[in-house]
C-alpha positions in Angstrom: 130.6 86.0 100.0 128.3 87.9 102.3 124.6 87.1 102.8 122.4 90.0 103.5 120.1 89.2 106.5 117.0 91.5 106.9 114.0 89.9 108.8 111.5 87.2 108.6 107.8 87.7 108.5 106.5 84.0 108.6 107.6 80.4 108.6 106.1 77.0 108.7 108.9 74.7 109.2 112.7 74.6 110.0 113.8 75.9 106.7 114.9 79.5 105.8 112.4 81.3 103.3 114.7 80.4 100.5 114.1 76.6 101.2 117.6 76.0 102.8 118.1 74.6 106.1 118.5 77.4 108.9 121.9 77.3 110.3 124.1 79.9 112.2 127.3 78.1 111.0 127.2 79.9 107.5 129.3 82.4 105.5 129.9 85.8 106.5 126.7 87.8 107.1 125.8 91.4 106.3 123.4 92.7 109.0 120.7 94.9 107.7 118.7 95.5 110.8 118.1 99.2 111.9 117.5 101.2 115.0 113.9 102.7 115.2 113.2 105.3 118.2 109.8 106.3 117.1 108.3 104.3 120.0 110.6 105.5 122.6 108.9 106.0 126.0 106.2 103.4 125.3 105.7 100.8 128.2 106.9 97.3 128.1 104.0 95.0 127.1 101.9 93.2 129.6 102.5 89.8 128.2 102.7 86.3 129.7 105.8 84.3 128.8 106.4 80.7 129.6 109.6 78.6 129.7 109.9 74.9 128.7 109.3 73.8 132.3 106.1 75.7 132.4 107.3 78.6 134.5 105.3 81.9 133.8 107.0 85.3 133.6 105.0 88.4 133.4 106.9 90.7 131.0 105.7 93.8 133.0 107.0 92.4 136.3 110.6 91.9 135.2 112.1 93.9 138.0 113.9 97.2 138.3 116.6 96.7 135.7 116.9 97.2 131.8 115.6 94.5 129.6 116.6 93.8 126.2 113.7 91.7 124.7 114.4 89.6 121.4 111.7 88.1 119.5 112.8 85.3 117.2 111.8 82.0 115.8 113.7 78.8 114.8 112.5 79.0 111.3 113.9 82.5 110.9 117.4 82.6 109.3 118.5 86.0 110.6 117.2 85.1 114.2 119.4 81.9 114.2 122.4 83.9 113.2 121.8 86.7 116.0 121.2 84.0 118.7 124.9 83.3 119.4 125.7 87.0 119.2 122.9 87.8 121.9 124.2 85.0 124.0 127.8 86.4 124.0 126.3 89.9 124.8 124.0 88.6 127.6 127.2 87.0 129.1 129.0 90.3 128.9 126.2 92.2 130.5 125.7 89.7 133.4 123.1 91.2 135.8 123.1 94.8 134.4 120.5 94.1 131.8 118.2 91.2 131.6 118.4 89.6 128.2 115.0 87.9 127.3 114.8 85.8 124.1 111.2 85.0 123.4 110.3 82.5 120.7 107.4 83.0 118.4 107.2 79.6 117.2 103.8 78.2 117.2 105.0 74.6 118.0 106.5 76.2 121.4 108.9 74.0 123.4 108.7 71.1 120.7 110.9 73.4 118.6 112.7 75.5 121.2 114.1 72.9 123.4 115.9 70.9 120.6 117.1 74.3 119.2 118.6 75.4 122.7 120.2 71.9 123.3 121.8 71.9 119.9 123.4 75.5 120.4 124.3 75.2 124.0 123.6 78.7 124.9 124.9 79.6 128.3 123.4 83.0 128.9 120.1 83.1 127.1 116.9 82.0 128.7 114.2 80.0 126.5 111.1 81.9 126.9 108.1 81.3 124.6 105.2 83.5 123.8 102.3 80.8 123.6 99.4 83.2 122.9 101.4 85.4 120.5 100.9 88.3 122.7 104.1 90.0 121.8 103.5 89.6 118.2 100.1 91.6 118.6 101.6 94.2 121.0 104.3 95.0 118.4 101.6 95.5 115.7 100.4 92.1 115.0 102.9 91.3 112.2 106.1 92.2 113.5 108.9 90.9 111.3 111.5 88.9 113.1 113.9 89.2 114.6 112.7 92.1 116.7 114.8 93.4 119.6 113.5 96.0 122.1 115.5 97.8 124.8 113.6 99.0 127.9 115.2 101.0 130.7 114.7 100.2 134.4 111.3 101.9 134.5 110.1 99.6 131.7 110.1 102.5 129.2 111.2 101.7 125.5 114.5 103.1 124.6 114.6 101.8 120.9 114.0 98.9 118.9 116.0 97.0 116.2 114.0 95.7 113.4 115.9 92.9 111.4 119.1 91.2 111.9 121.7 93.1 113.8 125.4 92.4 114.7 125.1 92.1 118.6 128.9 91.6 118.7 129.7 95.1 117.4 130.8 98.0 119.2 127.7 99.9 118.0 125.5 97.3 119.7 127.3 97.7 122.8 127.0 101.6 122.7 123.3 101.1 122.1 122.8 98.9 125.1 125.1 101.2 127.1 122.5 104.0 126.7 120.4 102.5 129.7 123.5 101.9 131.6 124.6 105.5 131.5 120.9 106.5 132.5 121.3 104.4 135.7 124.8 106.0 136.5 123.9 109.4 136.0 
C-alpha cells in the first residue's frame, strides 16, 4: 500500500500529524511534491544558519556554486522520508552542488543531533534556522518539506513544495539544470 506524502505545516513533537511515530522505514511512498518556477530569478535569502557545534553560515555567502536548500523538520513525516534520498543525491553530486539541509525544529540541536545520529547520513550537513529566518523568507508559513535550487549566482531556479522522490531520474534532471548552465 502506498502512502501519499504531501507536506507538513506545523508540528509539536516527534509524531506525524496522524499521531504515529515518524519513520523513514515504512511502506512504499507516493510523492506528491511539485515543482514551482514562479519565483525563478529571486535571490537566495540572507539568513544565518547554525550547526550543532555553533558554527555560523550566512546563506548568502555560500560560494560560487549551485545550492540545493532543503527546509525540513524531525516531526514532518514527508521530510523524514526525503532525507535518505537527499543524502544519496548529495553523495552523487559531490562538490558540484552544495546540498544544505536546514532544520526548522524549534528545539534545534536537541532534536537534530539525535535524528542525524540515528540515521547516519554521510553527505548531509546538519544546519538549523534558529530564528526561523528562512520560514519568514519563504512566506512565513512555508509548508515542509520545501526544497529550493539556486544557481551559482544565488538566483532561484525552481522550488519543490512537498515530498519529492530525490532518487528519481526526474530529480536528477531538475538538479542538472544548474550544471548545464555552468557548462554552457
